[in-house]
C-alpha positions in Angstrom: -13.4 -6.2 47.3 -12.9 -4.8 43.8 -12.1 -7.2 41.0 -8.5 -7.4 39.8 -8.0 -5.6 36.4 -6.1 -7.1 33.5 -5.2 -4.6 30.8 -4.3 -5.9 27.4 -2.5 -3.5 25.1 -3.1 -4.5 21.4 -5.7 -6.7 19.9 -3.8 -8.5 17.2 -3.5 -12.3 17.2 -1.8 -12.3 20.6 -3.9 -9.7 22.3 -7.2 -10.8 20.9 -6.8 -14.5 21.9 -5.4 -13.5 25.3 -8.6 -11.5 25.9 -10.9 -14.3 24.6 -9.2 -17.0 26.6 -9.0 -14.9 29.8 -12.7 -14.0 29.5 -13.5 -17.7 29.5 -11.2 -18.5 32.4 -12.1 -15.5 34.6 -15.9 -16.0 34.3 -16.5 -12.5 35.7 -14.0 -12.7 38.5 -11.7 -10.2 36.9 -12.2 -7.0 34.9 -10.6 -7.4 31.5 -9.8 -4.3 29.4 -8.5 -4.3 25.8 -6.8 -1.1 24.6 -6.5 -1.1 20.8 -6.2 1.5 18.0 -9.2 0.1 16.3 -12.5 -1.6 17.4 -11.8 -4.7 15.5 -9.3 -7.6 15.2 -7.7 -7.6 11.7 -7.2 -11.0 10.1 -3.9 -10.2 8.4 -3.4 -13.3 6.2 -6.3 -12.3 4.0 -5.0 -8.8 3.2 -3.7 -9.9 -0.3 -7.2 -11.1 -1.1 -8.6 -7.7 -0.1 -6.1 -5.9 -2.4 -7.0 -8.2 -5.3 -10.7 -7.7 -4.8 -11.5 -11.3 -3.8 -12.7 -10.5 -0.3 -14.5 -7.3 0.8 -12.4 -5.2 3.3 -15.0 -5.4 6.2 -14.9 -9.2 6.0 -11.5 -9.5 7.6 -12.4 -7.0 10.4 -13.8 -9.0 13.3 -15.5 -6.6 15.8 -14.1 -6.7 19.3 -17.5 -5.9 20.8 -19.7 -9.0 20.7 -16.9 -11.5 20.1 -15.1 -10.8 23.4 -17.9 -11.4 26.0 -17.3 -9.6 29.3 -14.4 -7.6 27.9 -14.3 -3.8 28.0 -12.9 -2.3 24.8 -11.2 1.1 24.7 -10.2 2.5 21.3 -7.0 4.5 21.7 -3.2 4.5 21.4 -1.1 3.7 24.4 1.5 6.5 24.8 2.7 6.1 28.4 3.4 3.2 30.7 4.3 3.6 34.4 5.6 0.2 35.4 6.3 1.3 39.1 2.8 2.6 39.7 1.1 0.2 37.3 -0.9 2.3 34.9 -1.1 2.8 31.1 -1.8 6.2 29.6 -3.6 6.5 26.3 -5.0 8.9 23.7 -8.3 8.3 22.0 -9.1 9.2 18.4 -10.7 12.5 19.2 -7.8 13.6 21.4 -9.1 12.7 24.8 -6.5 11.3 27.2 -7.0 8.7 29.9 -5.2 6.3 32.3 -5.8 2.7 33.1 -4.6 1.2 36.3 -3.8 -2.5 36.1 -3.1 -5.5 38.3 -1.8 -7.5 35.4 -0.6 -6.1 32.1 -0.3 -7.8 28.7 1.9 -6.1 26.1 0.9 -7.4 22.7 1.5 -4.3 20.5 2.6 -6.2 17.4 4.8 -5.0 14.6 5.2 -2.4 11.8 7.0 -2.4 8.5 10.7 -3.1 8.5 12.6 -0.2 6.9 15.9 -0.3 5.1 18.2 2.6 4.2 17.5 2.5 0.5 17.3 5.9 -1.2 13.7 6.8 -2.3 12.0 3.9 -0.6 10.2 5.8 2.1 9.1 8.4 -0.4 7.8 6.2 -3.2 7.0 2.7 -1.7 3.9 1.7 0.2 3.8 -1.0 2.9 1.4 -3.8 3.3 0.6 -4.2 7.0 -2.9 -3.0 7.5 -6.3 -2.5 6.0 -5.7 1.0 4.7 -2.7 -0.2 2.7 -4.7 -3.1 1.2 -7.6 -0.9 0.2 -5.2 1.7 -1.2 -3.3 -0.9 -3.3 -6.6 -2.2 -4.7 -7.6 1.3 -5.9 -4.0 2.1 -7.0 -3.8 -1.0 -9.3 -7.1 -0.3 -10.9 -6.1 3.4 -11.4 -2.8 2.4 -13.0 -4.5 0.0 -15.4 -7.1 2.7 -16.4 -4.4 5.3 -16.9 -2.3 2.8 -18.9 -5.2 2.2 -21.2 -5.6 5.9 -21.8 -1.9 6.6 -22.2 -0.8 7.5 -25.8 2.9 7.1 -25.0 3.9 3.4 -25.1 6.6 3.9 -22.4 4.1 5.4 -20.0 1.6 2.6 -20.7 4.3 0.0 -19.9 5.4 1.8 -16.7 1.8 2.1 -15.4 1.2 -1.6 -16.2 4.3 -2.7 -14.3 4.0 -3.6 -10.6 7.1 -4.3 -8.4 6.9 -6.2 -5.1 9.9 -6.2 -2.8 10.1 -9.2 -0.5 9.3 -12.8 -1.5 8.3 -13.9 2.0 4.8 -15.0 2.9 3.1 -11.7 2.2 5.0 -10.5 -0.8 4.6 -13.9 -2.6 0.8 -13.8 -2.1 0.6 -10.2 -3.1 2.4 -10.9 -6.4 0.4 -14.1 -7.0 -3.0 -12.5 -6.5 -1.9 -9.3 -8.2 -1.1 -11.0 -11.5 -4.5 -12.7 -11.6 -6.2 -9.5 -10.7 -4.5 -7.4 -13.4 -5.1 -10.2 -16.0 -8.8 -9.8 -15.3 -8.6 -6.1 -15.7 -6.6 -6.5 -18.9 -9.3 -8.8 -20.3 -11.9 -6.1 -19.7 -10.0 -3.3 -21.4 -9.4 -3.8 -25.2 -7.6 -0.4 -25.4 -4.7 -1.7 -23.2 -2.2 -3.1 -25.6 0.3 -4.5 -23.1 -0.3 -7.2 -20.6 0.3 -6.0 -17.0 3.3 -7.6 -15.4 4.4 -8.1 -11.8 7.9 -8.4 -10.6 8.8 -10.1 -7.3 12.3 -9.3 -5.9 14.2 -10.6 -2.9 17.9 -11.0 -1.9 17.1 -14.5 -0.9 17.8 -17.4 -3.3 14.2 -18.5 -3.5 10.6 -17.4 -2.8 9.4 -18.2 0.7 12.9 -18.7 2.0 11.7 -19.2 5.6 9.5 -22.2 4.6 10.1 -25.7 3.3 11.9 -26.1 0.0 8.9 -27.9 -1.5 6.6 -25.0 -0.8 9.1 -22.6 -2.3 9.3 -24.7 -5.4 5.5 -24.8 -5.7 5.2 -21.0 -5.3 8.1 -20.4 -7.8 6.5 -22.7 -10.4 3.0 -21.1 -10.0 4.4 -17.5 -10.2 6.5 -18.1 -13.3 3.8 -20.0 -15.1 1.5 -17.1 -14.4 4.0 -14.7 -15.9 5.3 -13.1 -12.7 8.9 -12.0 -13.2 10.6 -13.6 -10.2 14.1 -12.2 -9.5 15.9 -13.8 -6.6 19.2 -12.4 -5.4 18.0 -9.0 -6.4 16.5 -6.0 -4.6 16.0 -2.3 -5.0 19.1 -0.1 -5.0 17.1 3.2 -5.4 13.5 4.2 -5.9 12.4 7.3 -7.9 9.1 8.7 -9.0 9.4 7.0 -12.4 10.8 3.6 -11.5 13.3 1.6 -9.5 16.9 0.8 -10.0 17.8 -2.7 -9.0 20.9 -4.0 -7.4 21.8 -5.9 -10.6 22.0 -2.6 -12.5 18.7 -3.0 -14.3 16.2 -0.1 -14.3 12.4 -0.8 -14.2 10.0 2.0 -15.1 7.0 1.7 -12.8 4.5 3.7 -10.8 4.0 0.9 -8.2 6.4 -0.2 -5.5 5.0 -2.5 -2.8 7.2 -3.0 0.3 6.9 -6.5 1.8 10.4 -7.0 3.2 9.3 -8.0 6.7 8.4 -6.5 10.0 10.0 -5.0 13.1 8.6 -4.7 16.6 6.4 -1.7 17.3 8.5 1.3 18.5 6.4 1.2 21.7 8.8 -1.5 22.9 12.0 0.5 22.5 10.7 3.3 24.8 9.7 1.1 27.7 13.2 1.1 29.2 13.2 -2.7 29.5 15.7 -5.3 28.1 15.1 -6.1 24.5 16.5 -8.6 22.0 16.4 -7.8 18.3 14.1 -4.9 19.3 11.6 -7.2 21.0 10.8 -7.2 24.7 12.6 -10.0 26.6 10.5 -12.5 28.5 11.0 -15.8 30.2 9.5 -19.0 29.0 6.3 -18.2 30.9 5.9 -14.9 29.0 6.7 -12.8 32.1 8.9 -9.7 31.8 11.9 -10.2 34.1 11.6 -8.0 37.2 7.9 -7.3 36.7 5.9 -10.5 37.5 2.7 -8.7 36.9 3.7 -7.9 33.3 3.4 -10.3 30.4 4.4 -9.9 26.7 3.5 -11.9 23.7 3.3 -11.8 19.9 5.6 -10.0 17.5 6.8 -7.5 20.2 8.0 -10.2 22.6 11.3 -12.1 22.5 9.9 -15.4 23.8 12.5 -18.2 24.2 11.9 -21.0 21.7 12.2 -24.2 23.8 12.2 -26.3 20.6 15.4 -24.4 19.5 17.5 -23.7 22.6 19.2 -20.4 22.6 16.8 -18.8 20.0 13.6 -16.8 20.2 10.3 -17.5 18.5 9.8 -16.1 15.1 7.3 -13.3 14.4 4.3 -15.3 13.1 0.6 -15.4 13.6 0.8 -19.0 14.8 3.2 -18.0 17.6 1.2 -14.9 18.5 -2.1 -16.7 18.8 -0.7 -19.5 21.0 1.3 -17.1 23.1 -1.8 -15.0 23.7 -3.7 -18.0 24.9 -0.9 -19.1 27.2 -0.5 -15.6 28.7 -4.2 -15.8 29.7 -3.7 -19.2 31.3 -0.6 -18.0 33.2 -2.4 -14.9 34.4 -5.2 -17.1 35.7 -2.5 -19.2 37.4 -1.1 -16.1 39.1 -4.4 -15.8 40.9 -4.4 -19.5 41.9 -6.4 -20.9 39.0 -4.3 -23.8 37.6 -0.6 -23.9 37.2 1.5 -21.7 34.9 3.1 -23.4 31.9 6.1 -22.6 29.7 5.6 -21.8 26.1 6.3 -24.7 23.9 5.5 -24.6 20.2 5.4 -27.4 17.7 5.1 -26.4 14.1 1.8 -27.7 12.6 2.8 -26.5 9.1 2.1 -23.6 6.8 -0.4 -22.5 4.1 0.2 -20.0 1.3 -2.7 -19.0 -0.9 -1.5 -18.3 -4.5 -4.9 -17.2 -5.9 -7.1 -19.1 -8.3 -6.9 -22.8 -7.8 -3.3 -22.7 -6.6 -1.8 -22.9 -3.1 1.1 -24.4 -1.2 0.7 -26.1 2.1 2.4 -28.6 4.4 -0.1 -29.6 7.2 1.7 -31.8 9.7 4.7 -31.7 7.3 2.8 -33.3 4.4 3.6 -31.3 1.3 0.6 -30.3 -0.8 0.0 -28.2 -3.9 -2.9 -27.5 -6.3 -6.5 -28.1 -5.3 -5.7 -30.2 -2.1 -3.5 -27.4 -0.9 -6.2 -24.9 -1.7 -8.8 -26.8 0.3 -6.4 -27.0 3.3 -5.5 -23.4 3.0 -9.1 -22.1 3.0 -10.2 -24.5 5.7 -7.3 -23.3 7.9 -8.3 -19.6 7.4 -11.9 -20.3 8.2 -11.0 -22.1 11.3 -8.4 -19.5 12.4 -10.8 -16.6 11.9 -12.7 -15.7 15.1 -15.7 -14.4 13.2 -17.1 -13.5 9.7 -16.5 -17.0 8.4 -19.8 -17.2 6.5 -19.2 -13.8 4.9 -15.6 -14.7 3.8 -16.8 -18.1 2.5 -19.6 -16.3 0.5 -17.0 -13.9 -1.0 -14.9 -16.9 -2.1 -17.9 -18.5 -3.8 -18.9 -15.3 -5.6 -15.4 -14.7 -6.8 -15.3 -18.2 -8.3 -18.6 -17.7 -10.0 -18.6 -14.1 -11.1 -16.1 -11.6 -12.5 -14.6 -9.1 -10.0 -16.0 -5.6 -9.9 -13.1 -3.3 -11.0 -14.0 -0.1 -9.3 -12.0 2.3 -7.2 -13.5 3.0 -3.7 -11.5 6.2 -3.4 -11.4 5.9 0.4 -7.6 5.9 1.1 -5.5 8.6 -0.6 -1.8 7.9 -1.1 -0.7 10.5 1.5 -2.7 8.5 4.1 -0.5 5.4 3.8 3.2 6.5 3.8 5.6 3.7 4.4 7.2 5.1 7.5 3.9 5.5 9.4 1.9 2.6 7.9 1.3 1.6 11.5 1.0 4.4 14.0 4.2 5.1 15.9 3.2 7.1 18.9 6.0 8.1 21.3 5.9 6.2 24.5 7.3 7.2 27.9 7.9 4.6 30.6 9.0 4.8 34.2 10.6 1.9 35.9 
C-alpha cells in the first residue's frame, strides 16, 4: 500500500512547525510535502534588525532542506485547489506547472500587508512583511543619508533625513526604534550632514503597542521619545506624495521615506477557495478542521480559529498562535490516522517581547513586566529559542554589533520597483472547486 500524503501549503510559523512535528510523529509512515514560495522559513520577528544592519539577511532564513527531516520540499506558488478531487495545483519559479494529490491538506498560507484607501500610499509607501522589504529599507536608509549629506538645499537635506513609519504596533515600533539608532550611527560617520536624521512614528491608536499591556506601551513610548523619535498618536497619513506626506492633523512632513506597518490581512489565496470565511480568514472548528472537509486543516494567519479562552472570538494573527496551531494540526492529522486523540486548540498567553534596539526592550514573560537589560536578555533568549536554526550565527551577529560599528554599505540587491506595497507578498490568483 502507498503511504498517505500530507500536503502543507506555506512554510511560515504554522506550516513549518506543522511539517516538523508531523515528521516526528509519522516516522516515515506518511509522505509529507511542503509547498512554499521559498526554500526557507523566514523568522519574521528579526526583520527590523536586518533593516538596521544588526543581523545579516541570511541569518533569519532557516533552510527547509536539512531542518525538516523526511519532508519533501517543493518551491512554488499554489494557484489552484480542487477540494472535491483532492489536489493542489502550483507554478514553480521557472514557470513549470504541477499538481499534488493529497490525503490530508494543511492550508497555512499566512498574510500580506493590510491596505487602506489612502491616496498615494500604494504608489509611495513600502511594506515590511518579507526579506526583500527589509533589505530594500536598509539600502534606502543609507542612500537617503548619503544623498542628504551631498544635498546643497537645506530643505532637501531635511526631507531625505526624515523617515516616517505608519503603524505603532509590534513591527512599526521596532522599525522606528532600530531605525533611529541606525541613522544616528550613520550621522556620526558623516560630518557633512548638518541635520540629525529623525524618525516619525504615526498611529491612530492612543498609544504605541496598543494591542499589548499598558506597561509595555509605556516602556516603548519612553524609549522612543528619549531617543528622539517623533511619536504622534491619534494621527495617520491622509495623503502620500513623491515629496512627503500630509497627516490627518493637517501637518505636512517633507520626506522621501514612508514605511507601511499598519498590520496584515489574510493571503488572498483564502478568498478564492469558495469556503466560509470570517474577517477574510478561513473558518475552522476548534480542532483546526475546515467544516465540510475533514481532511483539510487550516492554521496561522489565514485561519479563523476559535479562541476558547475568549468565547465567541477568534485567535489573533500572531506568530505564537501560528506556531502552536501548526504543531496541533500535526497532532490532529496523526490522530485522524489512529495515532493518539485529537485535541482542541487552547492558547494561554505566555507574554510578549519587543526589541527596541541597543540595550532597550520591553517584555512581560508570564505577565511579569520587564524593561531595560532584563527585558533585553529575555527578548534575545526568546528569539534564540524560537528560531528553528541559525542560532549561533544570529548570536554572533549580536556580539559583533555590540563590539563593532555597523558597516554602512548598500547591497544594491533589491530595487524599489521590486517591492511595491500592493504585491509585497505574491498574490497569485487561486481557483477552487468544491
